[in-house]
Each structure stands twice: as C-alpha cells, then as structure tokens.
Phi, psi and omega in degrees: 000131181292149177255128184244141172226123176257127178241123179201172180292155181274071180229165178276125181075208179090184190290340178278337188292320178298329176297313179298317182296318181292319177300319177298316178302322181283350182077024182268132171284141178211149174279129185253094182268117183248121187266127173282154183305320183288343178278338191295315183306319180286319180294325183304327180295336185262344181279128191309311182258007178069022183224150170243153012276166168233154173236120176263127178238113179051043174091350178255132187260133179239148183238174178078110188302316183290322177297318180294314180296322179294319177298310180296324177300319176297318180295325187263000183073032184246018187240027176082159185263349179206178185297323180292323177292323176294322177299318180299318178295311181298325179298316180294315181294320177297322178294322176301318181294329173300317178293314186292338177297326175293320180295319180297317178298318178296315184300323184267002178292127184269325183285121185302318181292316179296323180295319180295321178294320179296320179297318178300317179298317180297312184291328184265338185234299187296307182299311179301323180298307184286319186283339172291327175293311180299318181299316181294322178300312182291321178300319183280318189258341188085339178219181182286332184209145167061016177058027175206162181299134177217174179293343175296326178294315177298318182297314185290312184292327177295319181282339173302320180301317181291319179299318180294325178292315182293316183274351180054048180209153177276094186299318188280359181304323181264002184231079188298329180287326174293319177299319179294323178296316179302314178298320182297314181292316183289345179258005168299126191313312182289327177291316179300320179298320177296314183298326182290337182248357184289162177296137177261000000 
C-alpha cells in the first residue's frame, strides 16, 4: 500500500485541500503536514519548485495542485470517461484559476484604500461573472462537469472555503446550486469523516 504525505499551509481550504478531500474520498490514509507562515521561508528553499502543495507518494515528491488532482482523479475514477469529458473538467478548473488570479491580486494589495476598491470590484463584477457560470453548470448538470462527480467538484468546493475566508463573505449565499454541491461533496461519508477530524 502506497504511503501519502500532503504538505500545504495551515489554512482553511486552498489548493492543498482538494488533494486531501480526494484522498479521503478514495479511503487513503495520508500524513497531513500543515505549514505555519513562519516556517515557510526556510522550507521554501527545500521545495523543488518553491511552491505548495506537494504530494509525496512512497518517498517521491510531486508538485502542482492541478497535476496532482488530475492524477488522483484518474486513480479514483473522477477524471471523465473520455478525452472530451476530461477537457470539460480541465475547462472548469482553468476558469476557476482565471477568477482566482483576481483574488490573488486583491490579497497581495498593500494600500488599504486600493484594496477596498478592488474588493468592491470583485464582489460586484468579477465574482458574479464567474460564479453565474459555475451556478448554471451545476444547475444544468448536477455537478461541475459531465453530469457526474469529478475532481473539478472537489477542486471548486475546497477552494470556495478559501475564497470566502479571504473575501470575508458567504459566496454561495446567492448561488444555491453551488451551495448544494458543496453540501453534497462534504457529505460523502469518507469526506465527511475527514472534515470532522481535520485541523480547524
């Protein structure tokens, strides 16, 4: 049996969380290494690509959240049944990154006034544009892609938690189908068991 170690920051949601969720869904035990902010500068020197999360499998370390999720998705039967279904999943995840680039720019903004204006733009323009797309997808398909559970669902709902924390707002309040998807994923028995014991 393979040994897994997930290393990511000690935050709620974010790019490491879908990896943890998929491993939990698969019923895989894994070591959950959570990095505090003050630990990162020294650790960064040792991480091959200077980025987290990483997934260690039997002593070999892999990077890039989407590559890891796609690999685990293949292992778990969460990556579509053909190339077009895989394309549909990748399209949704890529669209999420288009949205998250705006969040990253806002998060790193130093000037308080500029940051507040940026937040207003995100909440009034950027978020409604992207999340109306996501909402319609779930309303039509029941899931983010291909009318069945995929790693895109784990990816999106895990990162929703981080977005809500950064923006200090309940994103899904206006998007009931996304809220229902989050509940559906989080109530999968093995996922729910992980969530009940994870670090808060």
